[in-house]
C-alpha positions in Angstrom: 25.2 8.2 -15.8 24.8 5.2 -13.7 21.7 3.1 -14.3 19.8 3.6 -10.7 19.1 0.4 -8.9 16.1 -1.1 -9.9 12.8 -3.2 -8.5 11.4 -2.8 -5.1 15.0 -0.5 -4.6 13.1 2.5 -6.8 9.6 2.0 -5.6 9.9 4.7 -3.2 9.8 6.7 -6.6 6.0 6.4 -6.9 3.2 6.7 -4.7 2.1 2.6 -4.5 0.6 0.8 -1.8 3.6 -1.1 -0.6 0.3 -3.6 0.8 -0.6 -4.4 -2.9 1.6 -6.7 -5.6 1.1 -4.1 -8.5 2.1 -6.2 -11.6 -0.4 -3.9 -14.2 1.6 -0.8 -15.3 0.2 -1.4 -18.7 -3.4 -0.4 -17.6 -3.1 3.0 -16.4 0.4 3.5 -15.7 2.2 5.3 -12.3 3.0 8.3 -12.5 6.4 9.2 -10.3 6.5 11.6 -7.7 8.8 14.1 -9.3 7.0 13.9 -12.3 3.8 14.5 -9.9 5.7 17.8 -8.5 6.4 19.1 -12.2 2.5 18.8 -12.4 1.8 20.5 -9.1 4.9 23.9 -9.9 3.0 24.2 -13.7 0.0 24.1 -11.9 0.8 26.8 -9.3 2.3 29.2 -12.4 -1.4 28.6 -13.7 -3.1 29.9 -11.1 -1.4 32.4 -10.0 -2.6 34.4 -13.3 -4.5 32.5 -15.3 -5.6 34.8 -18.4 -1.6 35.6 -18.2 -0.5 32.4 -18.1 -2.9 30.5 -20.6 -2.2 33.5 -23.6 0.8 34.0 -22.9 3.1 31.3 -21.2 0.8 27.9 -22.2 0.8 28.2 -26.4 5.2 27.9 -25.8 5.1 26.0 -23.5 2.8 23.0 -25.2 5.4 23.6 -28.3 8.4 22.8 -25.5 6.9 20.0 -24.7 5.6 18.7 -28.2 9.8 18.9 -28.7 10.4 17.2 -25.7 8.3 14.2 -26.9 9.2 14.3 -30.2 13.1 13.8 -29.4 12.1 10.6 -27.3 9.5 9.5 -30.5 11.6 10.3 -33.5 9.6 13.2 -35.1 8.9 17.1 -35.3 7.1 18.6 -32.8 5.5 20.6 -34.8 3.9 17.2 -36.1 2.4 16.3 -32.6 -0.4 17.5 -30.9 -1.4 16.6 -27.4 -4.9 14.8 -26.4 -6.2 13.2 -22.8 -5.6 9.8 -24.5 -5.2 7.4 -27.4 -8.7 6.7 -27.8 -9.6 10.7 -28.4 -6.3 10.5 -31.0 -8.0 7.8 -32.7 -11.4 9.4 -33.1 -10.1 12.7 -33.9 -8.8 10.6 -37.3 -11.3 8.5 -38.0 -14.0 11.2 -37.7 -12.1 13.4 -39.7 -12.3 11.0 -42.3 -15.2 11.4 -45.4 -16.5 7.8 -45.4 -19.1 6.8 -48.0 -21.2 4.0 -48.6 -20.0 0.9 -49.3 -16.4 2.0 -47.7 -14.3 -0.1 -45.2 -12.3 0.5 -42.4 -10.0 -2.2 -41.5 -9.2 -2.8 -37.7 -7.9 -6.1 -36.1 -9.5 -9.0 -34.3 -7.4 -7.6 -31.4 -8.1 -3.8 -31.4 -9.0 -1.9 -28.6 -12.5 -1.9 -27.8 -13.1 1.5 -27.4 -11.3 2.1 -30.9 -14.3 -0.7 -32.2 -17.0 1.3 -30.9 -15.3 4.6 -32.5 -15.2 2.4 -35.9 -18.6 1.4 -35.5 -20.0 5.0 -35.1 -18.5 5.8 -37.7 -18.8 3.5 -40.3 -22.7 3.5 -39.2 -23.2 7.0 -39.8 -22.1 7.0 -43.1 -23.2 3.1 -44.3 -19.7 2.2 -44.4 -18.7 -1.0 -43.0 -15.7 -2.7 -40.2 -13.6 -5.3 -42.0 -11.9 -7.4 -39.3 -8.4 -9.2 -39.6 -8.5 -12.4 -38.1 -4.8 -12.1 -35.8 -3.9 -16.1 -35.5 -3.7 -16.4 -31.6 -2.1 -18.3 -30.0 0.3 -19.1 -32.2 1.1 -15.8 -33.7 3.2 -14.9 -36.3 4.6 -11.8 -37.8 3.5 -13.7 -41.4 0.6 -15.1 -40.1 -0.2 -11.1 -38.9 0.7 -9.9 -42.3 -1.5 -12.7 -43.9 -4.2 -12.0 -42.2 -4.1 -8.0 -42.9 -3.2 -8.9 -46.7 -6.2 -11.1 -46.9 -8.7 -8.3 -45.7 -7.6 -5.6 -47.4 -10.1 -4.2 -50.2 -10.1 -1.9 -53.1 -12.9 -0.3 -50.9 -10.5 0.3 -48.0 -10.6 3.6 -46.7 -8.6 3.0 -44.0 -6.6 0.4 -41.6 -6.4 1.1 -37.8 -3.5 -1.0 -36.4 -2.2 -1.6 -33.1 1.3 -1.2 -32.4 1.3 -3.2 -29.5 -2.6 -4.7 -28.7 -4.2 -4.6 -25.1 -5.8 -7.5 -24.1 -3.0 -9.8 -26.1 0.1 -8.2 -25.4 1.1 -8.7 -29.3 3.9 -6.4 -30.5 3.1 -6.1 -34.6 5.6 -5.2 -36.7 4.0 -2.0 -37.6 6.5 -0.7 -40.4 6.2 -4.0 -42.1 2.4 -3.7 -41.7 2.7 0.3 -42.9 4.3 -0.5 -45.8 1.8 -3.8 -46.8 -1.1 -1.3 -46.2 0.8 1.6 -48.3 1.5 -0.7 -51.1 -2.5 -1.5 -51.3 -2.9 2.5 -51.5 -4.6 2.4 -48.3 -3.6 4.9 -45.1 -2.9 4.0 -41.6 -4.0 4.7 -38.6 -1.7 3.5 -35.8 -3.0 2.9 -32.0 0.0 3.3 -30.5 -1.4 3.7 -27.0 0.7 0.8 -25.0 4.2 1.8 -27.3 5.6 5.1 -25.6 8.3 3.9 -23.3 7.6 0.5 -23.5 9.2 0.0 -27.3 11.8 2.2 -28.9 10.0 4.8 -31.4 10.9 6.4 -34.8 7.3 7.7 -36.4 9.3 8.9 -39.2 10.5 5.6 -39.8 7.7 3.5 -39.2 6.0 5.9 -42.2 2.2 5.6 -40.7 0.0 8.1 -41.8 -1.5 9.1 -38.2 -0.1 7.8 -35.1 -1.6 8.1 -31.5 0.0 6.9 -28.1 -0.4 7.5 -24.5 1.7 8.6 -22.3 0.5 7.8 -19.1 0.9 4.1 -19.5 4.6 3.5 -20.2 6.1 6.9 -19.9 4.3 7.7 -16.6 3.4 10.9 -17.0 0.2 12.0 -15.0 -3.2 10.6 -16.5 -4.6 12.7 -19.1 -1.5 12.9 -21.4 -1.6 11.7 -25.3 -0.9 12.3 -28.5 -1.4 12.7 -32.0 1.3 12.4 -34.6 0.4 13.2 -38.2 2.6 13.5 -41.3 2.3 17.0 -42.7 0.3 16.0 -46.0 -2.5 14.5 -43.7 -2.8 17.6 -40.8 -5.2 19.8 -43.1 -7.9 17.2 -43.5 -7.1 16.7 -39.6 -10.0 18.2 -36.7 -9.9 17.7 -32.9 -13.1 15.8 -31.6 -14.1 19.1 -30.5 -13.6 22.1 -32.6 -12.4 25.4 -31.3 -11.6 28.9 -32.1 -8.2 27.2 -33.8 -10.6 26.0 -37.0 -9.5 25.7 -40.1 -6.3 28.0 -39.1 -3.1 24.7 -39.0 -3.0 21.7 -37.4 -1.3 22.9 -34.3 -3.4 25.7 -33.9 -6.6 23.7 -33.8 -5.6 20.7 -31.4 -3.5 23.3 -29.3 -6.6 25.3 -27.9 -9.9 23.5 -27.6 -11.0 24.9 -24.8 -10.2 26.0 -21.0 -8.5 22.4 -19.1 -6.1 22.2 -17.3 -3.1 21.3 -19.3 -0.3 20.4 -16.8 -0.9 16.9 -17.6 0.4 17.9 -21.3 3.0 20.2 -19.9 4.6 17.6 -17.4 5.8 15.5 -20.2 9.5 16.6 -20.8 9.4 15.5 -16.9 8.5 12.3 -17.7 10.8 11.7 -20.4 13.4 13.1 -18.0 12.2 10.2 -15.6 12.6 7.7 -18.3 15.6 8.4 -19.1 17.2 9.1 -15.7 15.9 5.4 -14.7 18.0 4.2 -18.6 15.5 4.6 -21.2 16.5 2.2 -23.7 18.3 0.2 -21.1 15.1 0.8 -19.3 13.0 -0.7 -21.5 14.9 -3.8 -22.6 15.3 -4.4 -18.9 11.5 -4.4 -18.3 11.3 -6.6 -21.6 13.5 -9.5 -20.2 11.9 -9.1 -16.6 8.3 -9.6 -18.2 9.7 -12.5 -20.5 11.1 -14.4 -17.4 8.3 -13.8 -15.5 5.1 -15.0 -18.2 7.7 -17.9 -18.2 7.9 -18.7 -14.7 3.7 -18.3 -14.5 3.6 -20.7 -17.1 5.7 -23.0 -15.6 3.9 -22.8 -12.3 0.6 -23.3 -13.7 1.8 -25.7 -16.6 0.3 -23.5 -19.1 1.1 -22.1 -22.5 2.1 -18.5 -23.2 0.5 -16.0 -25.5 3.6 -15.0 -27.3 7.2 -14.2 -27.3 10.2 -13.2 -28.8 10.0 -10.4 -30.6 6.1 -10.6 -30.6 6.3 -9.4 -26.8 7.7 -6.6 -24.8 7.3 -5.6 -21.1 3.7 -7.3 -21.2 3.5 -10.7 -21.0 0.6 -13.4 -21.5 -0.5 -16.4 -19.6 -3.4 -18.9 -20.2 -5.1 -20.1 -17.0 -6.1 -23.4 -16.7 -9.2 -23.4 -16.2 -12.3 -26.0 -15.8 -15.2 -25.2 -17.9 -17.1 -22.3 -19.9 -14.8 -19.4 -20.1 -17.0 -16.0 -20.3 -17.0 -12.7 -19.5 -18.7 -12.8 -16.0 -15.8 -15.4 -15.4 -13.4 -13.2 -15.8 -15.2 -10.5 -14.0 -15.3 -13.0 -10.9 -11.4 -14.2 -11.2 -10.7 -10.3 -11.5 -12.7 -9.5 -8.1 -10.7 -12.6 -6.1 -7.1 -10.9 -7.5 -8.4 -7.8 -6.3 -9.5 -8.6 -3.1 -6.2 -10.3 -2.6 -4.9 -6.9 -3.0 -2.9 -8.4 -6.3 -3.9 -5.9 -9.6 -2.9 -8.2 -12.8 -6.0 -8.4 -15.1 -7.7 -10.9 -17.0 -8.8 -11.3 -20.9 -11.3 -13.0 -22.3 -9.4 -14.7 -26.0 -10.1 -17.2 -27.8 -12.1 -19.4 -25.7 -9.8 -19.2 -22.8 -8.9 -16.9 -20.0 -5.9 -15.2 -19.8 -3.7 -13.8 -17.4 -1.8 -10.3 -18.6 1.1 -9.3 -16.6 3.6 -6.3 -16.6 7.4 -5.8 -15.9 8.3 -2.1 -15.3 11.1 -0.3 -13.0 9.5 -1.0 -10.0 9.6 -4.7 -10.4 11.6 -7.4 -10.0 11.0 -11.4 -10.1 9.7 -11.5 -6.4 7.0 -9.9 -6.9 6.1 -12.9 -10.1 6.5 -15.5 -7.5 4.1 -14.2 -5.3 1.6 -13.9 -8.3 2.2 -17.4 -9.5 1.5 -18.6 -5.8 -1.8 -16.4 -6.1 -3.0 -17.6 -9.3 -2.5 -21.1 -8.7 -4.4 -20.8 -5.2 -6.9 -19.1 -7.0 -7.0 -21.6 -9.7 -7.4 -24.6 -7.0 -10.6 -22.9 -5.5 -11.6 -21.3 -8.4 -11.1 -23.5 -11.6 
């Protein structure tokens, strides 16, 4: 199959407002029209006869959707459960652990804030504690990350929570090497892969983690509210969903597939999102997005005469550029500058990292170089006016 034209030539596939400069696929994704239509059809099918659907159609449809997703991420469908988002997956794993006083939960200094809060909740309730591995940034290297994790591991570490792709700093971490390092120390690993599915090639079996959770609504472009939790078979018996329901103690799939009445159409539309992703190129699309993000990051860095967050193997379809601002870098200033961009109809997030404010850009199928030329001029004007 010939790969379709991308950039502005395919933007009609989405409902994106043409008056906005959208360079932030990483936060919430954007669902294409044909996947929204698939979701609509599932909802119609459900509402024609809800009881028939929930009792007789939904169980098999969920397992079919899990199998379709498994074919993309290198996993068996029977080891995949659907969730609303990756944070829910992290909650399910961490709340299922029997932590004791003095136990340690290892996280990275760049851990997603919601996941840090989850770790804080479970450790405070059990008199355990969080240990943070300090990720070198900027100037991150694979070995620097491995060394930081190695230094943070101890005989008391009960689980390591590792980001596959960090959220604010957009670092693609050497996840298989990290898992091997932790396992060598006898520490199981929960991978927060919120940004990975559809952004980078995945083979969960090869990664070898104990648990892996990821979002489908970001780079895979499913409807909002579709994510997954994968668990290796020997970890499934001890794992429970955040909401305990009728399937309790009856098995991994039985517990997670039914936690109460909800609209499952986002989950059931994941096969349509997988098919759409493949139609746009699959692996070729991911490589194209990564190359475009690298070009865009370099373009902004040149225009602003500043530094980038990371490149090479540590970067994928998101890039980070430090804003050359004078004065204090604070959360309040991040909010003001983010408001400036939103008022200018530009969606590009800002983050406070290592004492500076950084802009994170995304590159997806509907983007092209001209988007980042516009972004560079807008950000340069913002720095002049608000810097």
